[in-house]
C-alpha beads as a LAMMPS data file, in Angstrom:
LAMMPS data file: protein, C-alpha beads

213 atoms
212 bonds

1 atom types
1 bond types

-500.0 500.0 xlo xhi
-500.0 500.0 ylo yhi
-500.0 500.0 zlo zhi

Masses

1 110.0

Atoms # bond

1 1 1 -0.376 -0.185 -0.459
2 1 1 1.036 3.024 -0.918
3 1 1 1.213 6.131 1.604
4 1 1 1.115 9.584 -0.443
5 1 1 3.724 12.404 0.779
6 1 1 2.371 16.062 0.650
7 1 1 4.476 16.228 -2.238
8 1 1 2.829 13.849 -4.093
9 1 1 -0.391 15.949 -4.132
10 1 1 -0.846 17.849 -7.079
11 1 1 -2.450 21.384 -6.976
12 1 1 -5.618 20.127 -8.538
13 1 1 -6.082 17.426 -6.216
14 1 1 -5.682 19.763 -3.704
15 1 1 -8.515 22.058 -4.937
16 1 1 -10.563 19.245 -5.152
17 1 1 -9.974 17.999 -1.870
18 1 1 -10.850 21.664 -0.360
19 1 1 -14.036 21.531 -2.078
20 1 1 -15.135 18.393 -0.779
21 1 1 -14.705 19.981 2.613
22 1 1 -17.737 21.677 3.864
23 1 1 -17.639 25.222 5.198
24 1 1 -18.032 25.521 8.722
25 1 1 -21.426 26.752 10.306
26 1 1 -21.854 28.762 13.433
27 1 1 -22.806 29.390 16.000
28 1 1 -19.162 29.338 16.549
29 1 1 -16.635 28.964 19.579
30 1 1 -14.623 32.186 19.185
31 1 1 -11.355 30.342 19.160
32 1 1 -12.616 28.325 16.069
33 1 1 -13.644 31.135 14.373
34 1 1 -13.143 30.582 10.436
35 1 1 -11.514 33.746 8.341
36 1 1 -14.909 34.434 6.692
37 1 1 -14.412 38.206 6.255
38 1 1 -16.492 39.224 8.516
39 1 1 -16.630 41.850 10.918
40 1 1 -17.996 41.200 14.220
41 1 1 -18.591 43.424 17.005
42 1 1 -16.955 42.617 19.986
43 1 1 -19.000 42.390 23.093
44 1 1 -17.211 40.539 25.348
45 1 1 -18.592 36.949 25.858
46 1 1 -20.374 37.452 22.217
47 1 1 -19.044 38.469 18.724
48 1 1 -22.153 39.651 16.724
49 1 1 -21.783 40.285 13.261
50 1 1 -23.963 43.634 12.220
51 1 1 -26.928 42.941 9.962
52 1 1 -28.406 45.202 7.271
53 1 1 -31.769 46.821 8.581
54 1 1 -31.359 45.483 12.140
55 1 1 -30.174 47.932 15.382
56 1 1 -28.129 46.327 17.519
57 1 1 -28.797 47.259 21.054
58 1 1 -27.676 45.979 24.594
59 1 1 -30.255 45.400 27.296
60 1 1 -29.032 46.868 30.548
61 1 1 -30.297 46.565 34.267
62 1 1 -30.757 49.984 35.257
63 1 1 -30.695 49.081 38.953
64 1 1 -26.955 47.439 38.621
65 1 1 -25.768 48.844 34.927
66 1 1 -25.105 45.075 34.332
67 1 1 -25.254 44.335 30.954
68 1 1 -27.765 41.184 30.334
69 1 1 -28.322 40.434 26.964
70 1 1 -27.746 41.587 23.198
71 1 1 -30.497 42.467 20.943
72 1 1 -30.573 42.646 16.840
73 1 1 -34.026 44.645 16.252
74 1 1 -35.898 44.856 13.018
75 1 1 -39.336 46.086 11.946
76 1 1 -40.454 42.794 11.896
77 1 1 -39.077 41.342 14.973
78 1 1 -35.981 40.877 16.683
79 1 1 -33.346 38.103 18.408
80 1 1 -32.239 38.339 21.559
81 1 1 -28.819 36.638 22.246
82 1 1 -27.533 35.374 25.286
83 1 1 -24.630 33.029 26.462
84 1 1 -24.151 30.729 29.460
85 1 1 -21.715 28.517 31.289
86 1 1 -21.834 25.184 30.622
87 1 1 -20.348 21.653 31.663
88 1 1 -17.825 20.564 28.968
89 1 1 -19.221 17.610 26.828
90 1 1 -22.600 18.358 28.245
91 1 1 -26.461 19.170 27.324
92 1 1 -27.534 22.130 29.298
93 1 1 -30.397 23.318 26.543
94 1 1 -31.844 19.930 27.386
95 1 1 -32.080 20.887 31.215
96 1 1 -32.974 24.292 30.568
97 1 1 -35.805 23.852 28.404
98 1 1 -38.358 22.248 31.179
99 1 1 -37.368 25.331 33.399
100 1 1 -38.407 27.734 30.596
101 1 1 -41.313 26.130 29.885
102 1 1 -42.557 25.812 33.115
103 1 1 -42.158 29.358 34.041
104 1 1 -43.832 30.563 30.911
105 1 1 -46.520 28.272 32.157
106 1 1 -46.038 29.970 35.859
107 1 1 -46.535 33.609 33.889
108 1 1 -49.597 32.425 32.139
109 1 1 -48.056 31.614 28.738
110 1 1 -47.708 28.532 26.886
111 1 1 -44.854 26.659 25.375
112 1 1 -44.431 23.566 23.400
113 1 1 -41.285 21.918 21.755
114 1 1 -40.585 21.482 17.761
115 1 1 -37.808 20.500 15.781
116 1 1 -36.076 23.053 13.900
117 1 1 -32.429 24.025 12.558
118 1 1 -30.751 23.830 15.620
119 1 1 -32.622 20.271 17.257
120 1 1 -35.407 21.032 19.795
121 1 1 -36.794 24.425 20.129
122 1 1 -39.608 26.257 22.296
123 1 1 -42.499 27.882 20.623
124 1 1 -43.979 30.297 23.202
125 1 1 -47.207 32.661 23.797
126 1 1 -47.054 34.893 26.491
127 1 1 -49.576 37.732 27.044
128 1 1 -47.888 41.252 27.753
129 1 1 -48.978 44.686 28.552
130 1 1 -48.686 47.781 26.105
131 1 1 -47.670 50.713 27.567
132 1 1 -51.538 52.128 27.104
133 1 1 -52.409 49.331 29.197
134 1 1 -54.037 46.927 26.648
135 1 1 -52.606 43.534 26.302
136 1 1 -51.089 41.854 23.330
137 1 1 -49.874 38.407 22.900
138 1 1 -46.265 37.911 22.416
139 1 1 -44.810 35.021 20.504
140 1 1 -41.215 34.018 20.685
141 1 1 -39.043 30.944 19.870
142 1 1 -36.349 30.175 21.898
143 1 1 -33.524 28.198 20.448
144 1 1 -30.321 26.821 22.636
145 1 1 -26.902 25.707 21.177
146 1 1 -24.439 23.604 23.108
147 1 1 -20.904 24.381 22.364
148 1 1 -17.726 24.407 24.194
149 1 1 -18.465 25.061 28.148
150 1 1 -20.995 27.242 27.124
151 1 1 -24.507 27.646 25.867
152 1 1 -26.150 30.134 23.354
153 1 1 -29.458 30.955 23.636
154 1 1 -31.439 32.696 21.092
155 1 1 -34.816 34.144 21.374
156 1 1 -36.514 35.100 18.482
157 1 1 -39.499 37.642 18.542
158 1 1 -42.202 39.415 16.571
159 1 1 -43.668 37.938 13.043
160 1 1 -40.819 35.535 12.640
161 1 1 -41.831 33.750 15.469
162 1 1 -45.223 33.020 13.927
163 1 1 -43.820 31.018 11.169
164 1 1 -43.978 27.339 11.054
165 1 1 -40.103 27.472 11.249
166 1 1 -37.803 30.081 11.660
167 1 1 -36.989 32.207 8.628
168 1 1 -33.357 31.418 6.780
169 1 1 -32.353 35.217 7.493
170 1 1 -33.160 34.792 11.354
171 1 1 -31.314 31.461 11.126
172 1 1 -28.353 32.740 9.648
173 1 1 -28.316 35.724 11.963
174 1 1 -28.191 32.988 14.711
175 1 1 -25.356 30.936 13.111
176 1 1 -23.150 34.076 12.418
177 1 1 -22.761 34.353 16.180
178 1 1 -19.458 33.333 18.082
179 1 1 -19.130 32.978 21.968
180 1 1 -15.964 33.937 24.191
181 1 1 -16.116 31.630 27.049
182 1 1 -12.901 32.619 28.530
183 1 1 -10.717 30.100 30.604
184 1 1 -11.897 30.677 34.037
185 1 1 -14.195 28.261 36.365
186 1 1 -18.217 29.501 36.149
187 1 1 -21.006 28.007 37.836
188 1 1 -23.045 26.175 35.406
189 1 1 -26.053 28.275 34.226
190 1 1 -24.207 31.773 35.107
191 1 1 -24.582 34.192 32.339
192 1 1 -21.147 34.855 30.658
193 1 1 -20.379 38.902 30.656
194 1 1 -21.430 41.204 28.131
195 1 1 -19.209 44.384 27.490
196 1 1 -20.973 47.658 27.309
197 1 1 -19.340 49.510 24.424
198 1 1 -18.991 53.608 25.280
199 1 1 -21.350 54.186 22.561
200 1 1 -23.778 51.767 22.952
201 1 1 -27.683 52.682 23.234
202 1 1 -29.092 51.627 26.536
203 1 1 -32.602 49.838 26.388
204 1 1 -35.402 48.610 28.947
205 1 1 -35.379 45.099 29.491
206 1 1 -38.310 43.740 27.224
207 1 1 -41.548 42.546 28.706
208 1 1 -41.288 38.698 28.440
209 1 1 -38.048 38.154 29.487
210 1 1 -37.064 34.449 29.660
211 1 1 -35.625 33.557 32.889
212 1 1 -32.066 32.361 33.016
213 1 1 -31.118 28.629 33.261

Bonds

1 1 1 2
2 1 2 3
3 1 3 4
4 1 4 5
5 1 5 6
6 1 6 7
7 1 7 8
8 1 8 9
9 1 9 10
10 1 10 11
11 1 11 12
12 1 12 13
13 1 13 14
14 1 14 15
15 1 15 16
16 1 16 17
17 1 17 18
18 1 18 19
19 1 19 20
20 1 20 21
21 1 21 22
22 1 22 23
23 1 23 24
24 1 24 25
25 1 25 26
26 1 26 27
27 1 27 28
28 1 28 29
29 1 29 30
30 1 30 31
31 1 31 32
32 1 32 33
33 1 33 34
34 1 34 35
35 1 35 36
36 1 36 37
37 1 37 38
38 1 38 39
39 1 39 40
40 1 40 41
41 1 41 42
42 1 42 43
43 1 43 44
44 1 44 45
45 1 45 46
46 1 46 47
47 1 47 48
48 1 48 49
49 1 49 50
50 1 50 51
51 1 51 52
52 1 52 53
53 1 53 54
54 1 54 55
55 1 55 56
56 1 56 57
57 1 57 58
58 1 58 59
59 1 59 60
60 1 60 61
61 1 61 62
62 1 62 63
63 1 63 64
64 1 64 65
65 1 65 66
66 1 66 67
67 1 67 68
68 1 68 69
69 1 69 70
70 1 70 71
71 1 71 72
72 1 72 73
73 1 73 74
74 1 74 75
75 1 75 76
76 1 76 77
77 1 77 78
78 1 78 79
79 1 79 80
80 1 80 81
81 1 81 82
82 1 82 83
83 1 83 84
84 1 84 85
85 1 85 86
86 1 86 87
87 1 87 88
88 1 88 89
89 1 89 90
90 1 90 91
91 1 91 92
92 1 92 93
93 1 93 94
94 1 94 95
95 1 95 96
96 1 96 97
97 1 97 98
98 1 98 99
99 1 99 100
100 1 100 101
101 1 101 102
102 1 102 103
103 1 103 104
104 1 104 105
105 1 105 106
106 1 106 107
107 1 107 108
108 1 108 109
109 1 109 110
110 1 110 111
111 1 111 112
112 1 112 113
113 1 113 114
114 1 114 115
115 1 115 116
116 1 116 117
117 1 117 118
118 1 118 119
119 1 119 120
120 1 120 121
121 1 121 122
122 1 122 123
123 1 123 124
124 1 124 125
125 1 125 126
126 1 126 127
127 1 127 128
128 1 128 129
129 1 129 130
130 1 130 131
131 1 131 132
132 1 132 133
133 1 133 134
134 1 134 135
135 1 135 136
136 1 136 137
137 1 137 138
138 1 138 139
139 1 139 140
140 1 140 141
141 1 141 142
142 1 142 143
143 1 143 144
144 1 144 145
145 1 145 146
146 1 146 147
147 1 147 148
148 1 148 149
149 1 149 150
150 1 150 151
151 1 151 152
152 1 152 153
153 1 153 154
154 1 154 155
155 1 155 156
156 1 156 157
157 1 157 158
158 1 158 159
159 1 159 160
160 1 160 161
161 1 161 162
162 1 162 163
163 1 163 164
164 1 164 165
165 1 165 166
166 1 166 167
167 1 167 168
168 1 168 169
169 1 169 170
170 1 170 171
171 1 171 172
172 1 172 173
173 1 173 174
174 1 174 175
175 1 175 176
176 1 176 177
177 1 177 178
178 1 178 179
179 1 179 180
180 1 180 181
181 1 181 182
182 1 182 183
183 1 183 184
184 1 184 185
185 1 185 186
186 1 186 187
187 1 187 188
188 1 188 189
189 1 189 190
190 1 190 191
191 1 191 192
192 1 192 193
193 1 193 194
194 1 194 195
195 1 195 196
196 1 196 197
197 1 197 198
198 1 198 199
199 1 199 200
200 1 200 201
201 1 201 202
202 1 202 203
203 1 203 204
204 1 204 205
205 1 205 206
206 1 206 207
207 1 207 208
208 1 208 209
209 1 209 210
210 1 210 211
211 1 211 212
212 1 212 213
């Protein structure tokens, strides 16, 4: 049997081999981020790619000044991004889902599971109060992605959450995110810190805020 050395591979063969390798898909660990030419905003634990037609906001707890999540908002809907510490080779999302569903029920809403692009996701409906005192139903789809000692949770809200499956443009938004876990030890389920840039816009917490795992 002949074992081919690198020098035995012709340029044409190398090109063919490269074409056979599928392009990496996210969400990414920051250490494995491909050279895709995308300039992401460094927000500490989250590296977020700007999206055309969507406003990047940071949701801040006014009492403590702590940044709690990142929001990409568009006229038709938004996606909230949060990252949490998770065990190595674990499946924190499977543990968190029942907690989220139970909390939704406790608040008078509903949550059901379905299979989506990233695995099992939660489809939620919750009654919220508008600023004028009237009520409305807020739909959302909560997606969880297990990474290397991290869990990325993406909550899609608005019209995209009413579709039978998440629209491709919102899936790609989640796929473009990278998570910087850091090397320090952290309790499982603890939110990974988000850094507030000097020119960021502060916004209040949304009416329907899912609990932390």
